[in-house]
N, C-alpha and C positions, 0 to 999 in steps of 0.2 A: 595258464595263469593270465595271459593277455585277454582271453575271452571272458574270464571271470571279472577282471577289472572293468572291462567295457560294459558288462551286464550291470554291474553296480552303478556305474556312472549313468547309464541310460535309465535305470530304475529311479535313481535320485532325481534326474531331470524330469522324468514323467511325473513324479510326485509334486515337484515344484510347479510344473506347467499346468497340471490338472486344474487347480482352482482358478488360475488365470483364464483358462479356456472356457470356464463356466460363467464368467462375468458377462452380463448382458449390458451393452451400452445403449443409452437412449439419447436422442438429440435434446439439447437444452436451449430453450428460448432465451436469447440475449437481447435485452432492451438496447435500442440504439437511438441516437439523437437526444434532443433536449426537450421534447414535447412533454409538458406536465412538470418540468423542472424549473427551478428558480436559480439564476446565477448567484453564486455565493463565493466570490473571489476572496482569497485570504492573502493579505500582503504581509510579508515578513521582512523587517529591516534588520540588517546585520550590523550591530554595534560592537561586535567582538573583533579581535585583531587577527582573525584567520577566516578563510572561506567557510561557509556553512552549507549544508545540504539538508533538504527536507524530504522525508520519505513517507509514503503512504503504504500501510499494510492493507493489501487488497483482498487477501484471503489468508487462511492460517499458514499457507505454505508459499505465498507470493507477496512480494513488495516491489515498489517501483519508486524511483526518484521523481519527485514532483516539482522540485525547485532547487535552485542553487543561487547563492549570493556571495559576492566578494565583500571584504570589509568596507563599510561605509556605503554600501548599496543595498537595494532591496529586490525581492522577487515577488511576483504575484502568482499564486497557485490558482489555476482556473477550476475551482470546484463548482459543483451543481448540487442543489438541495431539492429533495422530494418532500414537499409539505405534507403529503398524504401519509408517508411512512417515517419521516424524520431522518432519512438516509442521505448521507453526503456521497457524491459520486464524482469520479474523475473519468474523463473520456480518453480512450486509447486512440491510436491513429486511424482506426476504422469507425470511430465515433460510438463504440460500444460502451455502455455504462459499466463502470468498474467500482462497485461500492467500496468506500474507504472505511475499514474497520477501526483503524487507529492512524494517527499522524504524529510524527516527531521530527525534530530538527537537531542536528549535531554538527560538530566540527568535521569538515571534510577529511577523509582518510581514517578517521576514528569516530565516525558519526554515531554508531550504536553505543559505544562506551561513554560518549559525552552528551547523549541525547537529552532533550527536554520534550516531554510529551505535550502536544498541543491539544487542548480540550476542544471538542466540537459539540456545540449545543444541539442535542438531538430531541427536538420536541415536535411530534406529529401535530399538524394543524397550524403551526406557526411558520412564518418565513424565517430563513436563516439571517441572523444579524450580520451586517457587514463587519468584517474582522480585519484588524491590523495589529500586529505584534512587533515588538522590538526584542531581539535576542542579544544578550550580553554573556560574557564568560563568567561563571561562578568559580568556586574553588576547583571543582573537577568536572562539572557539567555545564552545559549551556543553560541559561535562564531565559525563557521567552514569556514576556508579559505584555 
């Protein structure tokens, strides 16, 4: 009976591992630095009565905090803009370009539930306009205008 159970477990693991072993990984070129990019800092003033946090969605499965502001203060998010593609980018600690798919701010500790989406003008061929927003608390969500 012990042998039978082990055989089933190994068979199951082999089936699960089989497709993973067949995946071929290729190196991905990651753009670094700011050559060809235009500075596009975004200043967010916090007029709410609680700390706010601003988050960039950098991929469908990854997001990162890009700024935080206490009540009565502001934060500047150091974005970069690629005029050739209309893409906004944040740089990580290795100065790798991390395209920002979406940006939102919310009350710290419950940022997603109270978020206000920050619209980024994405027009290839144009420079990114300088941006400054003020965030206040609405009924249940932050309002950033």
